[in-house]
mmCIF file of the C-alpha atoms, coordinates in Angstrom:
data_MODEL
# 
_entry.id   MODEL 
# 
loop_
_atom_site.group_PDB 
_atom_site.id 
_atom_site.type_symbol 
_atom_site.label_atom_id 
_atom_site.label_alt_id 
_atom_site.label_comp_id 
_atom_site.label_asym_id 
_atom_site.label_entity_id 
_atom_site.label_seq_id 
_atom_site.pdbx_PDB_ins_code 
_atom_site.Cartn_x 
_atom_site.Cartn_y 
_atom_site.Cartn_z 
_atom_site.occupancy 
_atom_site.B_iso_or_equiv 
_atom_site.pdbx_formal_charge 
_atom_site.auth_seq_id 
_atom_site.auth_comp_id 
_atom_site.auth_asym_id 
_atom_site.auth_atom_id 
_atom_site.pdbx_PDB_model_num 
ATOM 1   C CA . UNK A 1 1   ? 53.314  -124.459 3.555  1.00 0.00 ? 1   UNK A CA 1 
ATOM 2   C CA . UNK A 1 2   ? 55.472  -123.441 6.789  1.00 0.00 ? 2   UNK A CA 1 
ATOM 3   C CA . UNK A 1 3   ? 53.314  -121.213 9.056  1.00 0.00 ? 3   UNK A CA 1 
ATOM 4   C CA . UNK A 1 4   ? 50.212  -121.400 7.212  1.00 0.00 ? 4   UNK A CA 1 
ATOM 5   C CA . UNK A 1 5   ? 48.617  -121.993 9.761  1.00 0.00 ? 5   UNK A CA 1 
ATOM 6   C CA . UNK A 1 6   ? 49.741  -118.595 11.713 1.00 0.00 ? 6   UNK A CA 1 
ATOM 7   C CA . UNK A 1 7   ? 48.868  -117.261 8.315  1.00 0.00 ? 7   UNK A CA 1 
ATOM 8   C CA . UNK A 1 8   ? 45.074  -118.197 8.997  1.00 0.00 ? 8   UNK A CA 1 
ATOM 9   C CA . UNK A 1 9   ? 44.554  -117.446 12.511 1.00 0.00 ? 9   UNK A CA 1 
ATOM 10  C CA . UNK A 1 10  ? 46.047  -114.292 11.560 1.00 0.00 ? 10  UNK A CA 1 
ATOM 11  C CA . UNK A 1 11  ? 42.808  -113.450 8.635  1.00 0.00 ? 11  UNK A CA 1 
ATOM 12  C CA . UNK A 1 12  ? 40.321  -114.520 11.219 1.00 0.00 ? 12  UNK A CA 1 
ATOM 13  C CA . UNK A 1 13  ? 41.306  -111.910 13.530 1.00 0.00 ? 13  UNK A CA 1 
ATOM 14  C CA . UNK A 1 14  ? 41.477  -109.176 10.748 1.00 0.00 ? 14  UNK A CA 1 
ATOM 15  C CA . UNK A 1 15  ? 38.145  -110.744 9.760  1.00 0.00 ? 15  UNK A CA 1 
ATOM 16  C CA . UNK A 1 16  ? 36.621  -110.619 12.846 1.00 0.00 ? 16  UNK A CA 1 
ATOM 17  C CA . UNK A 1 17  ? 38.450  -107.083 13.995 1.00 0.00 ? 17  UNK A CA 1 
ATOM 18  C CA . UNK A 1 18  ? 37.407  -105.096 10.883 1.00 0.00 ? 18  UNK A CA 1 
ATOM 19  C CA . UNK A 1 19  ? 34.211  -107.253 10.242 1.00 0.00 ? 19  UNK A CA 1 
ATOM 20  C CA . UNK A 1 20  ? 33.100  -105.738 13.927 1.00 0.00 ? 20  UNK A CA 1 
ATOM 21  C CA . UNK A 1 21  ? 32.514  -102.190 12.200 1.00 0.00 ? 21  UNK A CA 1 
ATOM 22  C CA . UNK A 1 22  ? 30.587  -103.196 9.959  1.00 0.00 ? 22  UNK A CA 1 
ATOM 23  C CA . UNK A 1 23  ? 28.267  -105.337 11.779 1.00 0.00 ? 23  UNK A CA 1 
ATOM 24  C CA . UNK A 1 24  ? 26.623  -105.376 15.279 1.00 0.00 ? 24  UNK A CA 1 
ATOM 25  C CA . UNK A 1 25  ? 27.189  -108.666 15.134 1.00 0.00 ? 25  UNK A CA 1 
ATOM 26  C CA . UNK A 1 26  ? 30.185  -109.575 15.059 1.00 0.00 ? 26  UNK A CA 1 
ATOM 27  C CA . UNK A 1 27  ? 31.120  -107.027 17.769 1.00 0.00 ? 27  UNK A CA 1 
ATOM 28  C CA . UNK A 1 28  ? 32.275  -109.353 21.220 1.00 0.00 ? 28  UNK A CA 1 
ATOM 29  C CA . UNK A 1 29  ? 33.695  -106.876 23.376 1.00 0.00 ? 29  UNK A CA 1 
ATOM 30  C CA . UNK A 1 30  ? 30.328  -105.680 26.364 1.00 0.00 ? 30  UNK A CA 1 
ATOM 31  C CA . UNK A 1 31  ? 31.043  -102.884 28.308 1.00 0.00 ? 31  UNK A CA 1 
ATOM 32  C CA . UNK A 1 32  ? 29.955  -103.911 31.067 1.00 0.00 ? 32  UNK A CA 1 
ATOM 33  C CA . UNK A 1 33  ? 28.052  -102.527 33.716 1.00 0.00 ? 33  UNK A CA 1 
ATOM 34  C CA . UNK A 1 34  ? 27.331  -99.855  31.478 1.00 0.00 ? 34  UNK A CA 1 
ATOM 35  C CA . UNK A 1 35  ? 25.909  -102.549 28.592 1.00 0.00 ? 35  UNK A CA 1 
ATOM 36  C CA . UNK A 1 36  ? 24.777  -106.455 29.820 1.00 0.00 ? 36  UNK A CA 1 
ATOM 37  C CA . UNK A 1 37  ? 24.363  -109.654 27.774 1.00 0.00 ? 37  UNK A CA 1 
ATOM 38  C CA . UNK A 1 38  ? 21.048  -111.066 29.780 1.00 0.00 ? 38  UNK A CA 1 
ATOM 39  C CA . UNK A 1 39  ? 21.060  -113.920 31.604 1.00 0.00 ? 39  UNK A CA 1 
ATOM 40  C CA . UNK A 1 40  ? 19.822  -116.810 30.201 1.00 0.00 ? 40  UNK A CA 1 
ATOM 41  C CA . UNK A 1 41  ? 17.065  -119.345 32.486 1.00 0.00 ? 41  UNK A CA 1 
ATOM 42  C CA . UNK A 1 42  ? 19.045  -122.089 33.076 1.00 0.00 ? 42  UNK A CA 1 
ATOM 43  C CA . UNK A 1 43  ? 21.641  -119.327 34.790 1.00 0.00 ? 43  UNK A CA 1 
ATOM 44  C CA . UNK A 1 44  ? 21.786  -120.260 38.884 1.00 0.00 ? 44  UNK A CA 1 
ATOM 45  C CA . UNK A 1 45  ? 24.517  -118.638 41.127 1.00 0.00 ? 45  UNK A CA 1 
ATOM 46  C CA . UNK A 1 46  ? 23.051  -118.562 44.912 1.00 0.00 ? 46  UNK A CA 1 
ATOM 47  C CA . UNK A 1 47  ? 20.287  -120.957 45.890 1.00 0.00 ? 47  UNK A CA 1 
ATOM 48  C CA . UNK A 1 48  ? 16.974  -118.780 47.822 1.00 0.00 ? 48  UNK A CA 1 
ATOM 49  C CA . UNK A 1 49  ? 13.746  -119.748 49.183 1.00 0.00 ? 49  UNK A CA 1 
ATOM 50  C CA . UNK A 1 50  ? 10.275  -119.118 47.845 1.00 0.00 ? 50  UNK A CA 1 
ATOM 51  C CA . UNK A 1 51  ? 7.125   -118.118 49.488 1.00 0.00 ? 51  UNK A CA 1 
ATOM 52  C CA . UNK A 1 52  ? 3.305   -117.306 47.754 1.00 0.00 ? 52  UNK A CA 1 
ATOM 53  C CA . UNK A 1 53  ? 1.196   -114.662 49.134 1.00 0.00 ? 53  UNK A CA 1 
ATOM 54  C CA . UNK A 1 54  ? 2.383   -110.757 50.402 1.00 0.00 ? 54  UNK A CA 1 
ATOM 55  C CA . UNK A 1 55  ? 3.774   -112.219 52.936 1.00 0.00 ? 55  UNK A CA 1 
ATOM 56  C CA . UNK A 1 56  ? 6.301   -114.071 53.359 1.00 0.00 ? 56  UNK A CA 1 
ATOM 57  C CA . UNK A 1 57  ? 6.464   -115.236 56.038 1.00 0.00 ? 57  UNK A CA 1 
ATOM 58  C CA . UNK A 1 58  ? 3.043   -116.657 55.615 1.00 0.00 ? 58  UNK A CA 1 
ATOM 59  C CA . UNK A 1 59  ? 3.368   -118.264 52.340 1.00 0.00 ? 59  UNK A CA 1 
ATOM 60  C CA . UNK A 1 60  ? 6.959   -119.888 53.640 1.00 0.00 ? 60  UNK A CA 1 
ATOM 61  C CA . UNK A 1 61  ? 7.310   -122.969 51.482 1.00 0.00 ? 61  UNK A CA 1 
ATOM 62  C CA . UNK A 1 62  ? 9.295   -124.980 53.280 1.00 0.00 ? 62  UNK A CA 1 
ATOM 63  C CA . UNK A 1 63  ? 8.597   -126.995 56.252 1.00 0.00 ? 63  UNK A CA 1 
ATOM 64  C CA . UNK A 1 64  ? 12.248  -127.493 57.686 1.00 0.00 ? 64  UNK A CA 1 
ATOM 65  C CA . UNK A 1 65  ? 12.588  -130.992 56.502 1.00 0.00 ? 65  UNK A CA 1 
ATOM 66  C CA . UNK A 1 66  ? 16.654  -130.492 56.981 1.00 0.00 ? 66  UNK A CA 1 
ATOM 67  C CA . UNK A 1 67  ? 17.269  -132.496 53.715 1.00 0.00 ? 67  UNK A CA 1 
ATOM 68  C CA . UNK A 1 68  ? 19.018  -129.692 52.347 1.00 0.00 ? 68  UNK A CA 1 
ATOM 69  C CA . UNK A 1 69  ? 21.274  -129.508 55.414 1.00 0.00 ? 69  UNK A CA 1 
ATOM 70  C CA . UNK A 1 70  ? 22.298  -133.368 55.633 1.00 0.00 ? 70  UNK A CA 1 
ATOM 71  C CA . UNK A 1 71  ? 23.249  -132.660 51.543 1.00 0.00 ? 71  UNK A CA 1 
ATOM 72  C CA . UNK A 1 72  ? 24.954  -129.545 51.220 1.00 0.00 ? 72  UNK A CA 1 
ATOM 73  C CA . UNK A 1 73  ? 28.379  -130.775 50.617 1.00 0.00 ? 73  UNK A CA 1 
ATOM 74  C CA . UNK A 1 74  ? 30.125  -127.207 52.336 1.00 0.00 ? 74  UNK A CA 1 
ATOM 75  C CA . UNK A 1 75  ? 27.944  -127.448 54.861 1.00 0.00 ? 75  UNK A CA 1 
ATOM 76  C CA . UNK A 1 76  ? 27.159  -123.951 54.924 1.00 0.00 ? 76  UNK A CA 1 
ATOM 77  C CA . UNK A 1 77  ? 23.285  -124.009 55.401 1.00 0.00 ? 77  UNK A CA 1 
ATOM 78  C CA . UNK A 1 78  ? 21.737  -123.715 58.914 1.00 0.00 ? 78  UNK A CA 1 
ATOM 79  C CA . UNK A 1 79  ? 18.472  -125.448 59.634 1.00 0.00 ? 79  UNK A CA 1 
ATOM 80  C CA . UNK A 1 80  ? 16.366  -125.166 62.844 1.00 0.00 ? 80  UNK A CA 1 
ATOM 81  C CA . UNK A 1 81  ? 13.143  -125.840 63.143 1.00 0.00 ? 81  UNK A CA 1 
ATOM 82  C CA . UNK A 1 82  ? 9.875   -124.171 65.008 1.00 0.00 ? 82  UNK A CA 1 
ATOM 83  C CA . UNK A 1 83  ? 8.313   -125.471 67.949 1.00 0.00 ? 83  UNK A CA 1 
ATOM 84  C CA . UNK A 1 84  ? 4.594   -125.312 66.642 1.00 0.00 ? 84  UNK A CA 1 
ATOM 85  C CA . UNK A 1 85  ? 3.235   -125.767 63.316 1.00 0.00 ? 85  UNK A CA 1 
ATOM 86  C CA . UNK A 1 86  ? 1.465   -123.318 60.379 1.00 0.00 ? 86  UNK A CA 1 
ATOM 87  C CA . UNK A 1 87  ? -0.680  -124.834 57.358 1.00 0.00 ? 87  UNK A CA 1 
ATOM 88  C CA . UNK A 1 88  ? 1.229   -126.032 54.175 1.00 0.00 ? 88  UNK A CA 1 
ATOM 89  C CA . UNK A 1 89  ? -0.623  -124.642 50.574 1.00 0.00 ? 89  UNK A CA 1 
ATOM 90  C CA . UNK A 1 90  ? -2.737  -128.253 51.329 1.00 0.00 ? 90  UNK A CA 1 
ATOM 91  C CA . UNK A 1 91  ? -3.797  -127.188 54.097 1.00 0.00 ? 91  UNK A CA 1 
ATOM 92  C CA . UNK A 1 92  ? -1.565  -129.675 55.885 1.00 0.00 ? 92  UNK A CA 1 
ATOM 93  C CA . UNK A 1 93  ? -0.149  -128.529 59.244 1.00 0.00 ? 93  UNK A CA 1 
ATOM 94  C CA . UNK A 1 94  ? 3.670   -128.463 58.994 1.00 0.00 ? 94  UNK A CA 1 
ATOM 95  C CA . UNK A 1 95  ? 6.903   -126.846 61.061 1.00 0.00 ? 95  UNK A CA 1 
ATOM 96  C CA . UNK A 1 96  ? 8.151   -123.681 59.666 1.00 0.00 ? 96  UNK A CA 1 
ATOM 97  C CA . UNK A 1 97  ? 11.705  -122.846 59.885 1.00 0.00 ? 97  UNK A CA 1 
ATOM 98  C CA . UNK A 1 98  ? 12.710  -120.113 63.230 1.00 0.00 ? 98  UNK A CA 1 
ATOM 99  C CA . UNK A 1 99  ? 15.882  -119.953 61.505 1.00 0.00 ? 99  UNK A CA 1 
ATOM 100 C CA . UNK A 1 100 ? 17.222  -120.654 57.571 1.00 0.00 ? 100 UNK A CA 1 
ATOM 101 C CA . UNK A 1 101 ? 20.859  -119.596 57.063 1.00 0.00 ? 101 UNK A CA 1 
ATOM 102 C CA . UNK A 1 102 ? 23.184  -119.955 54.071 1.00 0.00 ? 102 UNK A CA 1 
ATOM 103 C CA . UNK A 1 103 ? 26.568  -118.944 54.211 1.00 0.00 ? 103 UNK A CA 1 
ATOM 104 C CA . UNK A 1 104 ? 27.270  -117.508 50.909 1.00 0.00 ? 104 UNK A CA 1 
ATOM 105 C CA . UNK A 1 105 ? 31.019  -117.743 51.254 1.00 0.00 ? 105 UNK A CA 1 
ATOM 106 C CA . UNK A 1 106 ? 31.151  -121.549 51.321 1.00 0.00 ? 106 UNK A CA 1 
ATOM 107 C CA . UNK A 1 107 ? 28.683  -122.119 49.105 1.00 0.00 ? 107 UNK A CA 1 
ATOM 108 C CA . UNK A 1 108 ? 30.108  -123.961 46.010 1.00 0.00 ? 108 UNK A CA 1 
ATOM 109 C CA . UNK A 1 109 ? 26.054  -123.364 43.630 1.00 0.00 ? 109 UNK A CA 1 
ATOM 110 C CA . UNK A 1 110 ? 26.119  -127.409 43.446 1.00 0.00 ? 110 UNK A CA 1 
ATOM 111 C CA . UNK A 1 111 ? 22.462  -126.736 43.409 1.00 0.00 ? 111 UNK A CA 1 
ATOM 112 C CA . UNK A 1 112 ? 21.890  -130.360 45.115 1.00 0.00 ? 112 UNK A CA 1 
ATOM 113 C CA . UNK A 1 113 ? 19.854  -128.695 47.610 1.00 0.00 ? 113 UNK A CA 1 
ATOM 114 C CA . UNK A 1 114 ? 17.276  -127.608 45.547 1.00 0.00 ? 114 UNK A CA 1 
ATOM 115 C CA . UNK A 1 115 ? 17.423  -131.154 43.344 1.00 0.00 ? 115 UNK A CA 1 
ATOM 116 C CA . UNK A 1 116 ? 16.206  -132.519 46.721 1.00 0.00 ? 116 UNK A CA 1 
ATOM 117 C CA . UNK A 1 117 ? 13.597  -130.945 48.615 1.00 0.00 ? 117 UNK A CA 1 
ATOM 118 C CA . UNK A 1 118 ? 10.520  -132.260 47.676 1.00 0.00 ? 118 UNK A CA 1 
ATOM 119 C CA . UNK A 1 119 ? 8.357   -128.501 48.751 1.00 0.00 ? 119 UNK A CA 1 
ATOM 120 C CA . UNK A 1 120 ? 10.156  -127.013 45.836 1.00 0.00 ? 120 UNK A CA 1 
ATOM 121 C CA . UNK A 1 121 ? 10.373  -124.304 48.509 1.00 0.00 ? 121 UNK A CA 1 
ATOM 122 C CA . UNK A 1 122 ? 14.370  -123.691 47.718 1.00 0.00 ? 122 UNK A CA 1 
ATOM 123 C CA . UNK A 1 123 ? 15.447  -122.728 44.072 1.00 0.00 ? 123 UNK A CA 1 
ATOM 124 C CA . UNK A 1 124 ? 18.464  -119.868 42.273 1.00 0.00 ? 124 UNK A CA 1 
ATOM 125 C CA . UNK A 1 125 ? 18.460  -116.956 41.214 1.00 0.00 ? 125 UNK A CA 1 
ATOM 126 C CA . UNK A 1 126 ? 20.566  -116.141 38.376 1.00 0.00 ? 126 UNK A CA 1 
ATOM 127 C CA . UNK A 1 127 ? 22.025  -112.931 40.200 1.00 0.00 ? 127 UNK A CA 1 
ATOM 128 C CA . UNK A 1 128 ? 25.083  -112.538 40.587 1.00 0.00 ? 128 UNK A CA 1 
ATOM 129 C CA . UNK A 1 129 ? 26.756  -109.006 41.109 1.00 0.00 ? 129 UNK A CA 1 
ATOM 130 C CA . UNK A 1 130 ? 26.597  -109.648 45.144 1.00 0.00 ? 130 UNK A CA 1 
ATOM 131 C CA . UNK A 1 131 ? 30.467  -107.595 46.316 1.00 0.00 ? 131 UNK A CA 1 
ATOM 132 C CA . UNK A 1 132 ? 30.054  -105.417 48.844 1.00 0.00 ? 132 UNK A CA 1 
ATOM 133 C CA . UNK A 1 133 ? 32.436  -103.534 50.278 1.00 0.00 ? 133 UNK A CA 1 
ATOM 134 C CA . UNK A 1 134 ? 31.638  -105.648 54.056 1.00 0.00 ? 134 UNK A CA 1 
ATOM 135 C CA . UNK A 1 135 ? 33.702  -108.247 54.918 1.00 0.00 ? 135 UNK A CA 1 
ATOM 136 C CA . UNK A 1 136 ? 31.538  -110.408 56.812 1.00 0.00 ? 136 UNK A CA 1 
ATOM 137 C CA . UNK A 1 137 ? 28.392  -108.720 57.140 1.00 0.00 ? 137 UNK A CA 1 
ATOM 138 C CA . UNK A 1 138 ? 27.320  -109.257 53.933 1.00 0.00 ? 138 UNK A CA 1 
ATOM 139 C CA . UNK A 1 139 ? 28.214  -112.802 53.551 1.00 0.00 ? 139 UNK A CA 1 
ATOM 140 C CA . UNK A 1 140 ? 25.744  -115.030 56.044 1.00 0.00 ? 140 UNK A CA 1 
ATOM 141 C CA . UNK A 1 141 ? 21.846  -114.769 54.923 1.00 0.00 ? 141 UNK A CA 1 
ATOM 142 C CA . UNK A 1 142 ? 19.203  -115.008 56.740 1.00 0.00 ? 142 UNK A CA 1 
ATOM 143 C CA . UNK A 1 143 ? 15.426  -116.286 56.145 1.00 0.00 ? 143 UNK A CA 1 
ATOM 144 C CA . UNK A 1 144 ? 14.990  -112.824 55.361 1.00 0.00 ? 144 UNK A CA 1 
ATOM 145 C CA . UNK A 1 145 ? 16.900  -112.237 52.565 1.00 0.00 ? 145 UNK A CA 1 
ATOM 146 C CA . UNK A 1 146 ? 16.765  -115.722 51.776 1.00 0.00 ? 146 UNK A CA 1 
ATOM 147 C CA . UNK A 1 147 ? 12.795  -115.037 50.649 1.00 0.00 ? 147 UNK A CA 1 
ATOM 148 C CA . UNK A 1 148 ? 11.853  -114.336 47.039 1.00 0.00 ? 148 UNK A CA 1 
ATOM 149 C CA . UNK A 1 149 ? 7.989   -114.776 45.635 1.00 0.00 ? 149 UNK A CA 1 
ATOM 150 C CA . UNK A 1 150 ? 6.845   -116.458 43.501 1.00 0.00 ? 150 UNK A CA 1 
ATOM 151 C CA . UNK A 1 151 ? 6.480   -114.291 40.994 1.00 0.00 ? 151 UNK A CA 1 
ATOM 152 C CA . UNK A 1 152 ? 10.080  -113.536 41.130 1.00 0.00 ? 152 UNK A CA 1 
ATOM 153 C CA . UNK A 1 153 ? 10.692  -117.637 39.884 1.00 0.00 ? 153 UNK A CA 1 
ATOM 154 C CA . UNK A 1 154 ? 8.086   -117.561 37.457 1.00 0.00 ? 154 UNK A CA 1 
ATOM 155 C CA . UNK A 1 155 ? 10.107  -114.266 36.107 1.00 0.00 ? 155 UNK A CA 1 
ATOM 156 C CA . UNK A 1 156 ? 13.433  -115.833 35.945 1.00 0.00 ? 156 UNK A CA 1 
ATOM 157 C CA . UNK A 1 157 ? 12.846  -119.719 34.990 1.00 0.00 ? 157 UNK A CA 1 
ATOM 158 C CA . UNK A 1 158 ? 9.498   -119.904 33.267 1.00 0.00 ? 158 UNK A CA 1 
ATOM 159 C CA . UNK A 1 159 ? 9.700   -123.046 31.822 1.00 0.00 ? 159 UNK A CA 1 
ATOM 160 C CA . UNK A 1 160 ? 10.949  -124.633 34.793 1.00 0.00 ? 160 UNK A CA 1 
ATOM 161 C CA . UNK A 1 161 ? 8.490   -122.623 37.894 1.00 0.00 ? 161 UNK A CA 1 
ATOM 162 C CA . UNK A 1 162 ? 5.633   -123.512 34.670 1.00 0.00 ? 162 UNK A CA 1 
ATOM 163 C CA . UNK A 1 163 ? 6.303   -127.701 35.631 1.00 0.00 ? 163 UNK A CA 1 
ATOM 164 C CA . UNK A 1 164 ? 6.747   -126.700 39.049 1.00 0.00 ? 164 UNK A CA 1 
ATOM 165 C CA . UNK A 1 165 ? 3.416   -124.445 39.024 1.00 0.00 ? 165 UNK A CA 1 
ATOM 166 C CA . UNK A 1 166 ? 1.542   -127.452 37.499 1.00 0.00 ? 166 UNK A CA 1 
ATOM 167 C CA . UNK A 1 167 ? 2.350   -129.730 39.259 1.00 0.00 ? 167 UNK A CA 1 
ATOM 168 C CA . UNK A 1 168 ? 1.796   -128.121 42.581 1.00 0.00 ? 168 UNK A CA 1 
ATOM 169 C CA . UNK A 1 169 ? -1.814  -127.473 41.334 1.00 0.00 ? 169 UNK A CA 1 
ATOM 170 C CA . UNK A 1 170 ? -2.761  -131.257 40.365 1.00 0.00 ? 170 UNK A CA 1 
ATOM 171 C CA . UNK A 1 171 ? -1.440  -132.593 44.343 1.00 0.00 ? 171 UNK A CA 1 
ATOM 172 C CA . UNK A 1 172 ? -3.333  -129.296 45.621 1.00 0.00 ? 172 UNK A CA 1 
ATOM 173 C CA . UNK A 1 173 ? -7.198  -130.340 43.054 1.00 0.00 ? 173 UNK A CA 1 
ATOM 174 C CA . UNK A 1 174 ? -6.599  -134.043 44.426 1.00 0.00 ? 174 UNK A CA 1 
ATOM 175 C CA . UNK A 1 175 ? -5.596  -132.947 48.603 1.00 0.00 ? 175 UNK A CA 1 
ATOM 176 C CA . UNK A 1 176 ? -9.684  -130.936 48.003 1.00 0.00 ? 176 UNK A CA 1 
ATOM 177 C CA . UNK A 1 177 ? -10.673 -133.852 45.512 1.00 0.00 ? 177 UNK A CA 1 
ATOM 178 C CA . UNK A 1 178 ? -10.277 -136.052 48.740 1.00 0.00 ? 178 UNK A CA 1 
ATOM 179 C CA . UNK A 1 179 ? -10.908 -133.984 51.948 1.00 0.00 ? 179 UNK A CA 1 
ATOM 180 C CA . UNK A 1 180 ? -14.766 -133.083 49.463 1.00 0.00 ? 180 UNK A CA 1 
ATOM 181 C CA . UNK A 1 181 ? -15.022 -137.595 49.203 1.00 0.00 ? 181 UNK A CA 1 
ATOM 182 C CA . UNK A 1 182 ? -14.056 -137.332 53.340 1.00 0.00 ? 182 UNK A CA 1 
ATOM 183 C CA . UNK A 1 183 ? -16.417 -135.022 53.877 1.00 0.00 ? 183 UNK A CA 1 
ATOM 184 C CA . UNK A 1 184 ? -19.313 -136.692 51.799 1.00 0.00 ? 184 UNK A CA 1 
ATOM 185 C CA . UNK A 1 185 ? -18.357 -140.429 53.348 1.00 0.00 ? 185 UNK A CA 1 
ATOM 186 C CA . UNK A 1 186 ? -19.359 -139.444 56.950 1.00 0.00 ? 186 UNK A CA 1 
# 
């Protein structure tokens, strides 16, 4: 019959329209910003820097290796390495970034910086409401704005964070075992 598809489409639309008055599950419209759909665990928007402990400067995981800066396709990451070193989570002294900036207006959220980071220092956030009235000032994020505690990462990506934390704990245990074995041999 001619127009059979149109009639099926109209019936489906009517079923959804009238069904939305009966069942909340069929209601497809969310009145944003009063109502919000929870973001999925795998949602990734813009990168942030992880730090351990209470002090973001002392616990920064980034060692300024500049791999993320070199691999970034739009070249939105700028890193300047420090002159001195500080100990990392294992106790090995490492450089740290004196300057770590991300130009969010250029970032395409490709997550390549996260994939190439060997120190698990940079991760993707799920915060997407970033509108601002300042046209130029709010789009260049410095390391102060990028720094987020490890608890934030555990809250937004619990599955992925558990794997990372288990691997880091194993690395720390291996480093401690090497230190103890070196102390015993001496």
